[in-house]
C-alpha positions in Angstrom: 90.1 72.1 86.5 89.2 68.6 87.9 85.7 67.3 87.4 83.3 68.4 90.2 81.5 65.4 91.8 77.7 66.0 91.9 78.3 69.7 91.5 79.4 70.2 95.0 80.5 73.6 96.1 84.2 74.5 96.4 83.8 74.6 100.2 82.4 71.1 100.3 85.1 69.8 97.9 87.9 71.2 100.0 86.4 69.9 103.2 86.1 66.4 101.6 89.5 66.6 100.0 87.7 66.4 96.6 85.4 63.6 98.0 88.1 61.0 97.4 88.0 57.7 99.4 91.0 55.4 99.4 90.1 52.4 97.2 92.2 49.9 99.2 91.2 50.8 102.8 88.1 52.9 102.3 89.8 55.6 104.5 88.2 59.1 104.3 91.6 60.7 104.8 93.8 60.5 101.8 96.9 58.3 102.3 100.5 59.5 102.0 102.4 58.1 99.0 106.1 58.3 99.7 107.7 56.1 97.0 110.5 57.8 95.0 110.5 55.3 92.1 108.0 53.3 90.2 107.8 50.0 88.4 108.0 50.0 84.6 105.6 48.0 82.5 107.0 44.9 80.8 107.4 46.9 77.6 109.3 49.7 79.5 106.3 52.1 79.5 105.0 53.9 82.6 101.2 53.7 82.1 100.7 54.6 85.7 101.9 58.1 84.9 104.6 57.8 87.6 108.3 57.7 86.7 110.3 59.3 89.5 109.4 60.9 92.8 110.7 64.4 92.0 108.0 65.2 89.4 105.6 62.4 90.3 103.7 61.9 93.5 100.1 61.1 94.0 99.7 62.9 97.3 101.2 66.1 95.7 98.8 65.7 92.8 95.8 65.5 95.2 96.9 68.8 96.9 97.2 70.3 93.4 93.7 69.2 92.4 92.2 70.9 95.4 94.0 74.2 94.7 93.0 74.1 91.0 89.4 73.5 92.1 89.5 76.4 94.6 91.0 78.8 92.0 88.8 77.5 89.2 92.1 77.0 87.3 93.0 74.7 84.4 95.9 73.3 86.4 98.0 73.9 89.6 101.3 72.9 91.0 102.8 73.0 94.5 106.4 73.8 95.3 108.6 73.7 98.3 107.8 77.3 99.5 106.1 80.5 98.6 109.4 81.9 97.5 110.2 78.9 95.3 106.8 79.3 93.6 107.3 83.0 92.9 110.9 82.6 91.7 109.9 79.7 89.4 107.7 82.1 87.6 110.5 84.6 87.0 113.0 81.9 86.1 110.6 80.9 83.3 111.1 84.3 81.7 113.9 84.9 79.2 117.0 87.2 79.6 116.1 90.8 78.8 112.4 90.4 79.7 111.0 93.4 81.5 108.9 93.0 84.7 106.6 95.4 86.4 106.1 94.8 90.1 104.6 96.6 93.1 106.6 99.0 95.2 105.0 97.4 98.3 105.0 93.7 98.2 106.3 90.6 100.1 109.6 91.8 101.3 111.7 88.7 100.5 110.5 88.6 96.9 111.1 92.3 96.5 114.6 91.8 97.7 115.1 89.0 95.2 113.9 91.2 92.3 116.1 94.0 93.5 119.3 92.0 94.1 119.1 88.7 92.2 116.8 89.0 89.2 119.4 91.0 87.2 121.8 88.1 87.3 119.3 86.2 85.3 119.1 89.0 82.7 115.7 90.3 84.0 114.8 94.0 84.3 112.3 95.0 87.0 110.5 98.3 87.5 108.6 99.0 90.7 105.5 101.1 90.6 102.3 101.8 92.6 100.2 99.1 91.0 97.0 100.5 92.6 97.4 103.4 90.2 96.4 102.1 86.7 98.0 105.0 85.0 101.3 104.3 86.7 101.1 100.7 85.5 100.2 101.8 82.0 103.2 104.2 81.9 105.6 101.4 83.2 104.6 98.8 80.6 106.7 98.7 77.5 104.9 96.9 74.7 106.9 94.1 73.2 109.4 94.1 76.1 107.3 93.9 79.3 106.5 90.2 79.6 105.1 90.0 83.2 103.2 92.2 85.6 103.4 90.9 89.2 100.6 92.0 91.5 99.9 91.5 95.2 96.5 92.4 96.5 95.8 93.2 99.3 99.5 94.2 99.5 101.6 93.3 102.5 101.9 95.1 104.9 100.1 98.3 103.9 97.0 96.4 102.5 96.5 98.6 99.4 94.1 97.1 96.7 95.0 96.7 93.1 92.4 96.4 90.3 93.2 93.0 88.8 90.8 93.3 85.9 92.1 96.8 85.1 95.8 95.8 85.2 95.1 92.6 83.2 93.4 94.6 80.4 96.4 97.0 80.1 99.0 94.2 80.4 97.3 91.9 77.8 97.1 94.7 75.3 100.8 95.1 75.5 101.5 91.3 75.3 102.3 90.8 79.0 101.1 88.2 81.4 99.7 89.0 84.8 100.5 87.0 87.9 98.8 87.7 91.2 100.2 86.9 94.7 96.8 86.2 96.4 98.2 84.8 99.6 96.4 87.3 101.8 93.1 87.1 100.0 93.0 83.3 99.5 90.7 81.7 96.9 87.9 82.0 99.5 87.8 85.8 99.1 89.3 86.4 95.6 89.8 84.3 92.5 92.3 86.4 90.4 91.9 84.2 87.3 88.2 85.3 87.1 89.4 88.9 86.8 91.7 88.2 83.9 94.9 87.2 85.6 97.0 84.5 83.9 98.5 82.8 87.0 97.8 83.0 90.7 100.4 82.4 93.3 100.1 81.5 97.0 102.5 81.1 99.8 100.7 78.0 100.9 102.6 78.1 104.2 100.1 80.7 105.2 96.3 80.4 104.9 96.1 77.4 102.6 97.9 75.2 105.2 96.8 77.4 108.1 98.6 75.6 111.0 102.1 77.1 110.9 103.7 73.7 110.3 104.3 73.4 106.6 106.5 75.4 104.1 104.8 75.3 100.7 104.0 77.3 97.6 101.4 77.0 94.9 100.7 78.3 91.4 97.5 77.9 89.5 97.0 78.8 85.8 94.2 79.8 83.5 95.8 78.1 80.5 98.3 75.3 80.2 100.5 77.1 77.6 104.1 77.1 76.8 105.0 79.5 79.6 103.3 77.2 82.1 105.3 74.3 80.7 108.5 76.3 81.3 107.5 76.9 84.9 106.9 73.2 85.4 110.3 72.5 83.9 111.9 75.0 86.3 110.3 73.2 89.2 111.5 69.8 88.1 115.0 70.7 87.0 115.6 73.0 90.0 114.1 70.5 92.4 111.7 73.0 93.8 109.4 70.3 95.0 107.1 69.7 97.9 107.5 66.4 99.8 104.6 64.0 100.2 104.2 64.5 104.0 104.1 68.2 103.5 101.5 67.8 100.8 99.4 65.6 103.1 99.5 68.3 105.8 98.6 70.9 103.2 95.5 68.9 102.2 94.7 68.6 105.9 94.8 72.4 106.2 92.8 73.1 103.1 89.9 71.1 104.5 89.2 73.8 107.0 90.2 76.8 104.9 86.8 78.3 104.5 86.1 78.1 108.2 89.4 79.6 109.2 89.3 82.4 106.7 85.8 83.4 107.7 86.8 83.5 111.4 89.9 85.5 110.6 88.0 88.0 108.5 85.3 88.5 111.2 88.0 89.2 113.9 90.0 91.5 111.6 87.0 93.6 110.8 86.0 93.8 114.5 89.6 94.8 115.6 89.9 97.3 112.7 86.7 99.0 113.8 87.6 99.1 117.5 91.2 100.3 116.9 90.0 103.0 114.5 88.7 104.9 117.5 91.7 104.1 119.8 93.3 107.1 121.5 96.8 105.8 120.9 96.4 104.6 117.3 96.9 107.1 114.5 95.7 104.9 111.6 94.3 101.5 110.9 95.1 100.0 107.5 92.4 97.5 106.5 90.4 97.4 103.3 87.2 96.5 105.1 87.0 100.0 106.6 85.0 102.5 104.5 87.7 105.0 105.1 90.3 102.8 103.3 91.0 104.3 99.8 90.7 100.9 98.2 87.5 99.9 100.0 85.1 100.2 97.1 87.4 98.2 94.8 87.9 95.6 97.5 84.2 95.2 97.9 83.9 94.4 94.2 86.9 92.2 94.1 86.6 90.3 97.4 83.7 88.2 98.4 82.8 87.1 101.9 85.3 89.4 103.7 88.3 91.6 103.5 91.0 89.3 104.9 92.4 88.4 108.2 95.3 90.9 108.0 95.5 94.5 109.2 98.1 97.0 110.3 98.0 99.7 112.9 100.1 102.8 113.2 100.9 104.0 116.7 100.7 107.7 117.6 103.8 107.3 119.8 105.9 106.2 116.9 108.5 103.5 116.7 109.2 103.3 120.4 105.5 102.8 121.3 105.0 100.3 118.5 108.0 98.1 119.6 106.9 98.5 123.3 103.4 97.4 122.5 104.7 94.4 120.6 106.9 93.5 123.6 103.9 93.7 126.0 101.5 91.3 124.4 100.7 88.0 126.2 98.1 86.4 123.9 99.4 87.6 120.5 102.6 85.9 119.4 105.5 88.1 118.2 106.4 86.1 115.1 106.8 86.4 111.4 104.3 84.8 109.1 100.5 84.9 108.9 97.4 82.9 108.2 97.7 80.4 111.1 95.1 79.6 113.7 97.2 81.6 116.2 97.2 85.4 116.1 100.6 86.9 115.2 102.0 90.4 115.5 105.3 92.0 114.5 107.1 95.3 114.0 107.7 94.9 110.2 110.2 97.7 109.7 112.6 95.9 112.1 112.2 92.7 110.1 112.6 94.3 106.7 115.5 96.6 107.5 117.0 99.4 105.4 115.0 100.3 102.4 111.7 99.1 103.7 108.7 101.1 102.7 107.1 100.1 105.9 106.5 103.0 108.4 108.5 102.7 111.7 105.3 103.1 113.7 103.5 100.2 112.1 102.5 96.8 113.6 101.3 94.1 111.3 98.5 91.9 112.7 97.4 88.4 111.6 94.2 87.4 113.3 93.7 83.7 114.1 90.7 81.9 115.5 90.9 83.0 119.2 88.1 85.0 120.9 88.3 88.5 119.4 87.5 90.1 122.8 90.6 88.4 124.2 92.7 89.6 121.3 91.5 93.2 121.6 91.9 93.3 125.4 95.5 91.9 125.2 96.7 94.4 122.5 94.8 97.3 124.0 96.5 96.8 127.3 99.9 96.4 125.7 99.4 99.6 123.7 98.2 101.6 126.7 101.1 100.3 128.8 103.6 101.3 126.1 102.0 104.8 125.9 102.2 105.2 129.7 106.0 104.4 129.6 106.5 107.2 127.1 
């Protein structure tokens, strides 16, 4: 982890972009470094540490230093998307390695594990990772090399015990990687619970403005496996451009404020919709009725996330009708931006999706929560009235 100036808090360091001021101009906003090649020293050395733009960029390194600080990690890297970050981890494994992954997880990555991982010689078993005994039964000592977790899980928002799974996995010689996109480092630091690597689709909350595709990985130790991941990034060209890194830094400066606002609105909406005549169930770990609430309260600090899902009593037709009727909420894929998004996930995921047909996934932004509730409440009631 980078040195902490004057023992500032992580919130302060992120807001100040690590407190760095440009030496040449005294600018308080970090500059963008766009060079793709760098001058050699007279003796043909690269004492600047920069050789070529694919692995070397100072703006990218600055983004990485903020993420490493936020996760209290030994090191971090950023990549061109959340998918490239996740796939880089799996490509660092060896043919024949066994993977344990959640039954409910980010749909695109689940599809990759189902349809593409085998071509790389990887074997994946999907289990309910919120059930420690199911995880224990799935792990094969000496063969299972990686346990992938996502908590809270998208889009059903179940909670997995990171510490419990890490203990089981480590005893069997497996690493644990946690997709913490939904929790963000503001709410959960998986490495502190025993995970080896934490992954983020930085497109979402870390950037927070729906204008950058980026992924991030942060590690507890810079071991041989981490070196292989970095090599995959370099050789496969899974890089993040300097302008995108600059925008990611911009987004992370307000991360704590945005996450706090999203959590407060999500909790408010979850509570109100729990008593709604046309809603059968609200899935949100902040509710005491949620089966993972007690664990989430121990594992998450400062809130339970800005994401929730609702299940409509009128089924798929009412869910799609309600989504069609919103005015303030935006019908769009993704999450973690300043604008509130809503979508019918089963339609997006298609055949084989574990997502119920009556479910709408909600990502709360920073709008007035009363406006958000009124808009969706009206759309739900209108859809119910139409039968």
